[in-house]
N, C-alpha and C positions, 0 to 999 in steps of 0.2 A: 676513262672507265676504272682503271686498275685508282689513279688517285681520290675518286669518291670511293671507294671499298676501300683503302686505308683510311679516310676520311672515317668511314661509316664503322669501321672495325676502335680505331680512334675514339671516340664518343660511346661504343658498346661499352669498352673500357672505363673513360668517365665514369658513366652511369654505374657501371657496377661497383669500382671503386667509392662513390659516395653514398649506395648502400649500404657496402661493409661496413662504412665510416659512421653511418649512420647509427647501425647496431651495435655499434662495439665502443662509441668513444662515448664518456660520460661525462658530459661538463653542460654548463648552463648557457652558455652561449651557441650551442652544437645544433641547433633546430634553427636560428635565426641563421648561420651561416648557410645553413642546407637549402632553408626558404629561397634567401638571396641567389644562391648558385644555378638553384633549380630555375629560377625568374629567369635569369640570364643564357643560362643553357636554352633555352625552351626560345629565345626569341634570337641569340644570335645563330642558330643550327638550323635556321629557317623553317623548309617543306621538308628536313632528314626526315625518315622515319625515325629516328631514335633524337628529335624532336619534340613528338609526338610524345613518345615517353616519359620522356622528362616532361611534358604538360599531364603524363597521365599523375605521374611523381609526384607535380607538385600541388595537382588536384586532391589527392590522398592527402597530403600534407596540410593543405589547407582547412580540408574536415575537419582530421584529425583536431587540429589547433582551434577551429573556430569557436568562438566564445561571442556570448550576448554584451559582454561590459569593454572587453578588449579588442575583439577583432570580428563586428558584426555582420562584416560584407563578406565575410571568406566563404561559405559556405553558397554566398552567390557567385562569385571568384571561381570554385571549384566546378559549379554549374556548366558555367561559362563555357571554362577549359573541356570537359566532357563534350559539348553541343561542337566547340569548334574540330575535335577531334576526331566523332564520331559521319563530323559531315565529311573527310578529308580520309575517309578509309581506308580508300583505293592506296593511299599512301603509307599506311602503320598499321599495325595489327593488335594496337591496342583499343580499338572498337569496343569489342565486348567486354572488357575489363568498365569503361567508360562510362557505356549504358547501362552495365549496374550498379556501377556507383553511384551515378544520376538516378537511377530509381531509388536505390535507397537512401540519397538525400530528400530527395522529392516525397516518398512513400508518405504516406498519410497513418498517424500515430493516434491509436485512443487508450489511454486506462482508467479506471474506477475504483476509488479508495470510499467505502461505505461505512456507514454504523455498523456492525455485527444485528445490533441488538438499537430497537427504538422503541417508544413510549406506543399501542397503538394511536390510533385519529390525532395523530402527532405528528406535524411534517417534520423529515428528515433531512438531512445535509451529506452531499458525496462531492468529493474532491477528483475534480476531472485531471488528467494531464493528456494533451493532444499535440497534433502537430500535424499542419499543411492541410488542414480543414477549418473550418468557419460556422460548422454547426453539428450538428447529433440529433438522434431520436432516441429516447431511453422507451420503451416497453418494459411493464413489469409483469410477472405471470407468479400468480398462487401457485404453489404447491405445496405437496405434502410434505411431510419433515426426514421419509425415508426418499422422496424425491430429490431433496436437498442436500441429502447424502453422496449421493450417484449424477449430479449434472453434468458433468464433461460427458457422459455414457446418452444420458437421455439428448443433448445437443448431438450428439454423432450421429445417434439411429435418426434425426428429425424430428424430434417429438415439437420441437417450438415452431415448427412450420407450418402443423397443425390447430397446436395450442390455443387456449382463448387466451387473449389479452388483457389482462385486470386491468390497467390503466394504461395509456399511452400518451407520450406529451414532445413536441420537439423544442428543441434550446438551440439560442444564437451561442456563437461560441466567439471568443474575441475576435478581431480578424488581424491575423500576424502573416507581413511576407518572407519572411529572412527564411524561412526551412528549421528553424529553432523548437524545439519543444515547452510549451506553456502549461502552467496551470491554471484551475480556478475553482471556484465552487456554484454548484447550482441544488436548490433547495428541490428535496424529490418531495411526490405528494404525499397524505397523511394515508395511512395503510391499517387496514383491521388486522388484529388478531391473527396469526400464523407467519407461513416460511412466505419469501419472497424472492424471485429469480430475476434480480435488476442488470437488464442487458441492454447498454451502450451501442449506440452505431455510427457510424457515417452515414454520407450519403452518396455513396462511391460506389456500393456494390449492387448486383443485381437483384438478391434477395439475401430474406434474414440471413447472419453470418458467413454473408458470405465477401462482405467487406471488411473491413480495419470494425472491430470489434470488441469491446472489452464487458466482464458481467462480473456482479460479488451476489449472494447469496445475503440477504439482511430477514431476522425473526421480528416481527413485529411482538411481544411480549408482555405481560403485567409481570414476571416475576425478573427481580432480581437477586442474585447470588453473593451473599460470603462467606468464604472459604479457612478455616483455622484447622492445621496439624498439628498433630502431636507424634508420640512413637510407635504409637499402636491403634490408633485412627486417624480419618480425616471427615470435618465436621462442617456440614454445610447450613448455612442460617437463609431462610428464603423471606422475603420482606417483597410486600409491594411496591412499584417503584412509582409510582403516584405518590404516595401518602406515608411511605417506610415502616409500617406496620408490617408485625411479622402473620407470614400466612401460614395458618395451621391447616393439616392435612396434605400435605404436597408430598406426591408421589413420587420415589428417587429408585430407577429401574436400574438396576446391574446384574452382571452375569446370570441371569434370569431369578434375580433373586429383589425383592421391591421392599423399600423401608420408606418410613411415614414420617412428616417435621411434626413436633411438637406444639404446645401451645405459645412456648416464644418463636416459632419458624426454624427450630433447629431441628436436623438429622446428624447422627454419626453412624458413619460406615466402617467396619473393622477393617485395619490391613491385613495383608494375607497370608505374601509373598515378601525377600528381601532381595529382588529380581529392578523391580523400580519399570515395571512393566505398565506402558501407559493405560488405565483404562479411563472408559466413556459411562457418564450417569448420565438418564435422562430425565427430568422431574419434568411431572406432569398434574395440573392443575386444571378442571373446571374447563378442556380443550385446549386448555395453556401449554406448551411444551418447549422446554429449553435445555439443552445438550451442557455437558463441561467434561472437560477431562482432569484427572492427574494422575501422578505417580503414585503408584501401589508398590510401597518399601517401609515393611517392616524393621524397627529397632528395638529390642532389649530394652527395658525399662528400668528407669533406676528407683530403687524404694526409698531411695532419699528424697521427702516432700521438695517439691522443687516448682515457684510460681514466676510462669512468665507471663507479661501482656503486650498485645500487640494490636497494633488499629490501623484498619482498609478504609481506603478513599475510595470514593466512586465518583463518576461523574456523570452527569445528567447525558451526555451526549459527545460522541468521540473524537465531533471536529466543530472548530469555532471558527466563528467572523474574528477580526477588530473590534474592539467595541461592543459586543457581543455578552449580555447578561451569563455566568457563569451558575449553576446550580449543582453543590456534591453532598453527599453522605458518607458517615463514616462509621465505623461499628468498633467498639475496643469489644475482645475477648481474651479472657484470662484461659492461660494453663495449667492447674494445679495438680501435678504428678496424674498429667494425663486426663484430667478431667476439665474438660471445657466448661464455659459458662460466660454471659455476655457481664462488663462491669456495668450496672447505673451508680447515677447520681455520681459520676465525679466532672473536674475539670480538664477539658483536653487545650493546647495549642496547637493549630494550625498556622503555617506561613506559607502565602503563596509567594515565588520567585519569579522573575523575567530570566532569559538565557544568559545576562552576565552573572546569576548567583547573587542578585538584588534583590532583597526585600521589599514587594511593591504592594502585601496586606499580612497582618497580624490578626488571628480573633482567639479568642477564649471560649470554648463554646462546651454548654453542659449536657451530659448522657442524658438519659430520658431513662423507663424505667427497662429499656428493653436495649439498654446500652450501646443505643445510636446516637448522635449528631447531626446538625445541618446547619449547611450557612449558604453564601452566597455571595458573590463578588462581579463586577467588573470588566472586564478586560480594558487592554488601554487600546485605545483607538490607533497607535504606530507600535512597530517595533516586534519585536518574538516573545513570549511566554514559557 
């Protein structure tokens, strides 16, 4: 018994020294040596309590080093070690920790990234990040603008348990058995004008929002906003997303005041402070609403005449697939001593580059009478842009 206690004391000391070394030594080979040592000790110490402690440390190391390309089997190895520890719970004190680690590896995960704004009546795209699930259900709820600003509160109060579902659709996901997170894209159904909560659920929950879920707020709107700042004002131009034409008489509400866009679709809002406080503007047009924010920061104006021009580019969607057609629109605005206006009848150069900064498309496009220009191109079938 004394010899066994001495052996256990030595094993405890070895593990402590290994953990200290892992925390304080910074060399490239450290993790490789640590991993190899734990693998050997977990076998050599047989059924010692510290053999299972070494197995738990090894499982944690497998988990942190797991990689789809270089070590795709590490998460499976970690789960197997946890199962061994749990099966021999009477011989060790690491079982509760092993169970937590295993649950974390095998937990279902789901995230959704949807386009913030979509064109009414047209399908949208969403990027799904998923783990340990091969199916999900998407439920879309139509909400008011004010409800879209307090989704978490509505969810916590149980609003969606009795709310009417605008549309529901089941999506199969690629089958993966290695416990890693993967991403895919899904096509969302067309939506009529308004605000929506897009809620994605896995099928492992007892009810709505009980299992793994993810959510996003989407606004189906015809209004496209561009913005230009000067020292004393911020100017927005509202245009139709489909046609690109300026939208007249669009109301802009801020701090209890209402402004309207002119025939060029433009409205200027005066800066009032020097603090840079974030302010929200709500644009309303024939039942269509769209909000945006800006920094309220007033600068002293320069009396000398100064002219600057900028171009802003807007895409028809936020998420694209390889080989998909991209439509873009740009607006050229000049600031002449604080007075903003669009620049018509000029030519602009537009360059599209890939992830390696290699130019793949170049356009020379004219601006129309409203200072805007449009174009389109096809994304490569492979690679990043």
